[in-house]
Structure formats: C-alpha cells, structure tokens
C-alpha atoms as one frame of an Amber mdcrd trajectory, in Angstrom:
protein
  13.641  27.682-114.884  15.846  28.437-117.351  15.615  32.201-117.549  15.448
  32.106-113.602  19.409  30.017-113.960  19.773  32.786-116.772  18.887  35.629
-114.752  21.267  34.121-111.265  23.933  33.652-113.753  24.197  37.245-114.638
  23.946  37.564-111.063  26.658  36.529-110.031  28.824  37.511-113.002  27.632
  41.175-112.154  28.470  40.959-108.605  31.712  39.008-109.202  32.860  41.879
-112.040  31.799  44.662-108.802  34.327  42.988-106.751  36.589  42.894-109.407
  37.216  45.799-110.115  36.313  47.239-106.162  40.141  46.001-105.041  42.032
  48.614-104.222  44.797  49.636-106.195  47.209  50.974-103.964  50.892  51.367
-105.026  52.704  48.639-104.512  55.057  48.826-101.195  57.997  47.738-100.336
  57.283  44.930 -97.625  59.900  44.078 -94.864  58.965  42.051 -92.197  59.331
  42.406 -88.943  60.069  39.243 -86.810  59.646  38.461 -83.786  62.582  39.396
 -81.534  64.193  37.712 -78.867  63.698  38.557 -75.514  66.939  38.051 -73.531
  66.850  37.867 -69.524  68.478  36.687 -66.363  65.290  35.404 -65.302  61.932
  34.245 -66.903  59.646  36.724 -66.285  62.268  39.846 -65.973  60.795  41.678
 -68.844  57.416  42.295 -68.518  54.605  41.273 -70.928  53.479  45.032 -71.793
  57.046  44.881 -73.558  56.526  43.113 -77.385  59.358  44.913 -78.994  58.245
  43.471 -82.573  55.239  45.244 -82.197  55.824  48.006 -80.945  58.540  48.550
 -83.500  56.271  48.551 -86.755  53.730  50.787 -85.002  57.356  53.226 -84.671
  57.783  52.541 -88.203  54.246  53.584 -89.520  54.938  56.478 -88.411  57.985
  57.357 -90.522  58.043  59.982 -93.872  58.641  56.275 -95.681  54.468  55.140
 -94.302  53.353  54.610 -98.346  57.047  53.268-100.179  57.493  50.499 -97.266
  55.232  48.351 -95.584  56.724  47.651 -92.404  54.113  44.582 -91.121  54.798
  41.580 -88.577  55.424  38.197 -89.618  52.904  36.561 -87.873  52.688  33.603
 -89.810  56.234  33.011 -87.198  56.134  31.551 -84.110  59.773  31.540 -82.919
  62.336  33.974 -83.149  64.674  33.726 -85.244  68.287  33.105 -83.355  70.459
  33.077 -86.298  71.555  34.036 -90.257  70.546  30.973 -90.915  67.133  30.758
 -89.352  66.308  34.770 -90.602  67.304  33.399 -93.907  64.705  30.362 -93.833
  62.292  32.658 -93.142  62.442  34.822 -96.190  62.540  31.718 -98.911  59.579
  29.974 -96.780  57.896  33.517 -96.778  59.257  34.568-100.002  59.758  37.805
 -97.599  62.328  40.530 -99.583  63.274  42.079 -96.486  63.183  40.314 -93.088
  64.485  41.840 -89.395  64.977  40.060 -86.137  67.502  40.521 -83.531  67.176
  40.400 -79.746  66.340  42.816 -76.866  68.518  42.616 -73.683  67.760  43.367
 -70.626  70.758  43.629 -67.560  70.005  45.610 -65.246  68.157  48.682 -65.495
  69.512  48.929 -68.855  67.817  47.564 -72.298  70.111  46.771 -74.763  69.314
  46.125 -78.586  70.415  44.877 -81.854  68.574  44.084 -84.881  69.691  43.218
 -88.497  68.141  43.248 -92.091  68.682  40.092 -94.003  67.834  40.951 -97.383
  67.019  37.926 -99.333  68.044  39.280-102.885  71.599  39.608-101.405  71.459
  36.512 -99.160  73.023  39.018 -96.532  72.917  41.564 -93.577  72.358  44.580
 -94.826  72.622  46.512 -92.101  72.540  46.069 -88.220  70.759  48.645 -85.599
  71.961  49.270 -81.844  71.155  50.728 -79.379  70.409  51.447 -75.238  68.687
  53.043 -72.921  67.838  52.847 -69.630  64.303  50.516 -68.832  62.135  53.112
 -68.091  62.609  54.647 -71.487  62.231  51.312 -73.088  59.975  53.257 -75.404
  62.391  55.941 -76.791  65.195  53.279 -77.444  62.138  51.713 -79.692  61.956
  55.185 -81.147  65.506  55.210 -81.787  65.301  51.722 -83.243  62.901  53.043
 -85.584  64.956  56.949 -87.057  68.093  54.105 -87.543  66.053  51.871 -89.351
  64.468  54.407 -91.555  67.550  56.129 -92.450  68.696  53.735 -93.595  66.352
  53.226 -96.418  66.297  56.992 -96.901  69.895  57.851 -97.047  71.740  54.460
 -97.374  69.159  53.518 -99.868  68.137  56.400-101.206  64.252  55.768-101.070
  61.979  58.734-101.650  59.766  59.128 -98.554  56.184  58.201 -98.923  52.645
  60.613 -98.767  50.771  59.131 -95.708  47.180  58.877 -95.537  45.338  61.622
 -94.000  44.378  60.575 -90.385  40.033  59.017 -90.401  38.325  61.467 -89.420
  36.207  61.506 -86.246  32.580  62.761 -84.887  31.839  62.778 -89.247  28.714
  63.180 -91.533  29.090  61.364 -94.554  26.099  61.704 -98.294  26.416  58.955
 -99.895  24.285  59.066-102.759  24.523  55.786-105.570  23.065  54.784-108.766
  23.271  51.231-110.345  20.888  48.495-111.401  19.673  45.721-109.866  18.510
  42.281-110.388  16.266  39.346-108.291  17.602  35.824-107.577  15.985  33.198
-106.716  12.094  32.526-107.860  11.660  35.952-108.402  13.747  36.017-111.358
  11.651  33.753-113.346   9.250  36.733-113.438  10.859  39.884-112.857  14.049
  41.605-114.075  15.513  44.714-112.765  15.821  48.359-114.656  17.554  50.402
-112.621  17.949  51.547-109.187  18.962  55.085-107.049  19.357  55.867-103.528
  20.268  58.470-101.306  21.779  58.306 -97.106  22.790  59.724 -94.110  25.830
  57.973 -92.128  27.292  59.259 -89.344  31.120  57.900 -88.194  31.400  58.708
 -83.877  35.011  59.204 -82.569  34.918  55.923 -81.086  35.436  53.006 -81.343
  38.655  52.995 -84.001  41.163  49.923 -84.066  44.138  49.279 -85.853  44.017
  46.483 -88.404  47.942  45.410 -89.504  48.817  49.291 -88.854  45.400  50.203
 -90.692  42.683  52.146 -89.134  39.317  50.815 -88.678  36.338  52.469 -87.650
  32.640  52.345 -87.237  29.319  54.161 -88.516  26.025  53.702 -88.718  23.178
  54.741 -91.690  20.110  55.567 -93.038  19.561  54.883 -96.513  16.045  55.795
 -98.986  16.252  53.725-101.700  13.743  53.688-105.131  14.253  50.376-107.675
  12.379  49.753-110.467  11.421  46.193-111.998  10.710  45.307-114.589   8.283
  42.141-116.344  10.202  39.300-118.548   9.839  39.196-122.138   7.656  35.757
-121.513   5.446  37.367-119.443   2.848  39.573-118.614   3.177  43.441-118.692
   4.085  44.579-115.089   6.068  46.870-113.636   7.970  47.095-109.678   8.235
  50.042-107.894  10.511  48.968-104.755  10.723  51.546-101.867  12.985  50.404
 -99.239  14.960  51.956 -96.008  17.608  50.425 -94.392  19.733  51.014 -91.284
  23.475  49.499 -91.784  26.087  48.899 -89.259  28.941  49.363 -91.284  32.765
  48.403 -90.071  35.640  50.530 -92.218  38.736  49.922 -93.407  41.305  52.411
 -94.286  44.222  51.803 -96.796  46.744  53.590 -98.663  46.508  56.256-100.759
  43.071  57.512-100.052  41.243  54.013-100.227  38.582  52.580 -98.107  37.127
  49.296 -97.776  33.620  48.694 -95.956  31.551  46.440 -95.101  27.721  46.824
 -94.179  24.894  44.266 -92.379  21.468  45.705 -91.231  17.708  45.880 -91.338
  15.423  47.051 -93.986  11.909  47.850 -95.088  10.561  47.430 -98.506   7.263
  48.845 -99.733   6.781  47.110-103.060   3.824  48.038-105.990   3.197  46.010
-108.561   1.256  47.231-111.529   0.443  44.748-114.072  -1.403  44.676-117.261
  -2.971  41.584-117.204  -3.937  39.998-121.057  -7.674  39.182-120.324  -8.360
  40.988-117.243  -7.036  44.562-116.897  -5.135  46.796-115.398  -3.659  45.481
-111.805  -2.477  46.905-108.479  -1.158  45.704-105.742   0.937  46.858-102.645
   2.711  45.115-100.113   5.042  45.446 -97.864   7.740  43.111 -95.468  11.017
  43.575 -93.212  14.466  42.713 -93.962  17.743  42.058 -94.040  21.275  43.437
 -95.991  23.814  43.391 -96.628  27.074  45.205 -98.563  30.575  45.920 -99.603
  31.987  49.236-100.410  35.554  50.392-102.011  35.969  54.290-102.480  38.524
  55.981-103.129  38.569  59.823-101.892  39.416  62.960-104.170  39.392  65.288
-101.622  39.211  65.471 -98.081  35.146  66.195 -98.535  34.469  64.251-101.751
  34.710  60.472-102.425  34.425  57.981-105.231  33.738  54.546-105.419  31.756
  51.074-106.155  29.445  49.084-103.924  27.523  45.437-104.173  24.706  44.744
-102.481  22.657  41.981-101.814  18.859  42.656 -99.741  16.541  39.426 -98.932
  13.142  41.043 -98.349  11.048  37.866 -96.192   8.029  37.502 -98.337   6.120
  34.175 -98.291   8.761  33.439-101.571  11.269  35.407-100.296  12.385  38.035
-102.603  16.381  37.631-102.982  17.765  41.151-105.129  21.685  41.691-106.396
  22.972  45.193-106.727  25.842  47.446-107.921  26.341  50.426-107.808  27.883
  53.809-108.494  28.770  56.111-105.215  29.703  59.315-104.836  30.099  61.046
-101.412  30.212  64.105 -99.593  31.491  64.499 -95.936  31.349  67.115 -93.563
  32.271  66.928 -89.648  29.961  67.585 -86.867  29.584  71.473 -85.831  31.285
  72.500 -88.876  35.198  71.116 -87.541  36.554  67.927 -88.036  37.492  65.980
 -85.207  40.660  62.849 -85.770  42.397  60.872 -83.643
C-alpha cells in the first residue's frame, strides 16, 4: 500500500507540474473593460434587441491594430450600466480595472448618437471622450467609428505600439501529432507496476465548421486517430515482468486559440487497448499473456506555433481501461505537430 500511495502521489505531482508549465505564457496586454452601455430611447423597445453596443464595440476593437497590446473585453461581472463618473470609478475599484469605457447610445427619430468615456483608474479621471452619430440603418458604421476613435487615442495620444495580430485559424486542416513521454499507473496497478516510457503518433482533422468565439478568441473542434505504444515493468519488490501496451484512440478535441501563437486544447474520446505481459516467474519459468479491453481517455494540451506548419507543446493524458480491475494511466508528454491543409491549400474564415 505504501508503494501505491507513493506512485499515486508521484503521478499527481507529475500531472500538476505539467499543467503548471502548460499554462500559456502570453505577453501581458493592458486591460480595457467595456461596461454595459446605457440605451436611451423615447419608449421601451424602440431600440431592437439586436443592438448590443458593448459587445459589438468589443468585436470592432478586437479587429484594430491594438490587438496584442491592449485586451478589450466586456465587463461581464456588471449587471447594470454605469451612468455617472462615480458609478464607473466604483466599478474600477471593485474589480481592479485599469480602464473602463462607459456611456450611452441614444435613439432620436431615425438617428443614433453615442458618447463614450474612458475612465483611468490610476489617473482617477476621464482620460478621453468619444462621440459619434449616424442614421439607424448604419448602426454598424457608428460602432466602427467609435472603435476607430478609441484605437486612435491609444495609438496617437498615448503612443501605444500596435500589437501583433494572431493568424486566423485555419480550416479543413490535417495535423500530424507526434508525442514522446512517460506514463505511470494509478490505482491498484501501481502496487506492482511502473511505467518506463511511451510514444504515439496520430492524425487529426479540423473541419471548416463549427467555429465559435470565446471572449473574442477563436475556438474550434477537431477529431483524431492515434496509436500509442507504452512500456512498463515490475516494481523492484515484484517478480521480473514487462508490460507492452498498444492502444488506439479516437479523441474529439476543442481548441481555444490565444495570443502570440498559443493554443489550448481539451480532448475526450474512446480507446481500445491490447496488452502483452511477459513475466519471468521465480519458480514457474517464463510466462506470457495477452489481453484487450476498451476504455476512455481525456487530455489537456498546450502548444506554441513555431511557424504556420510546426508547433511544439506539452500534453497530459488520463486513460481508463475497463479491465475487471481498471487500469488508470497518467501520461505527461512532449508534442511535435506538423499541419497541412486539405487539398494543399489552407482555408480560413
């Protein structure tokens, strides 16, 4: 039981270290929060529900050259729109925001007009005001005008350097992941067995759709096929034995693209495992047995793109093989991935 506890502790430490090092090392961008924007209308319902100035402004700002230097995001923690300087200042102090943009959108007849204010927490003052107006048929143009003026303020008045925009996520893409790493059993199997190493290769397909956005970050899905070989051996106080694990997996993965070429991925899927145990018994000679069973796997991955084709990263996997005494396996791995587009040409949204 002592060896089992040590193995489990070692497994959790290894997994924890992998997750810690796998956290994306993005460059720190200055945060600017967009508070809910007040809608001023002559009668309730005059402004349609499709008009969402705060969210629409975030999308426009994310398309400016400032992406990478500034992080524009909605103040999701706020339910009500701030209507005064004191409301906005309280918001900055409560949530520790360096900057908050707040204001109103007014509809008068067939005209939209808006005034937004940029509050600086450090300066405890209104750093700038942005005004725009347009007819109701050109609401999108009004939001674009506001976004341009906000971007110009940071680019010109504050002389903030333009950021480097991440490349658009590619669609209809094939990826070839190659992994090498270590594995260790968890649970009952760890009392007699320890891992030595593992290697796997796979093929992943990322279709053109679906794709969504998570706080202005592109997110998309992929499906893959993987084959893995893992070698294990007996613990020192057990009879000499080697376990050869051969597994085939079909994970479905969800990817979140971050800034600076970083990507996070979560995977879940099924697996089929074939195991061969070779044992030199102390009194019974050599012994060999083969078994097979299905199971499930889950994974967490961080990778960094070195180029349009090549990426390096870290991966943590947890397998459950459904034997009568389930085999649980933890695998921290290094990844090298090569990608190529279907038909030889990348398709992007």
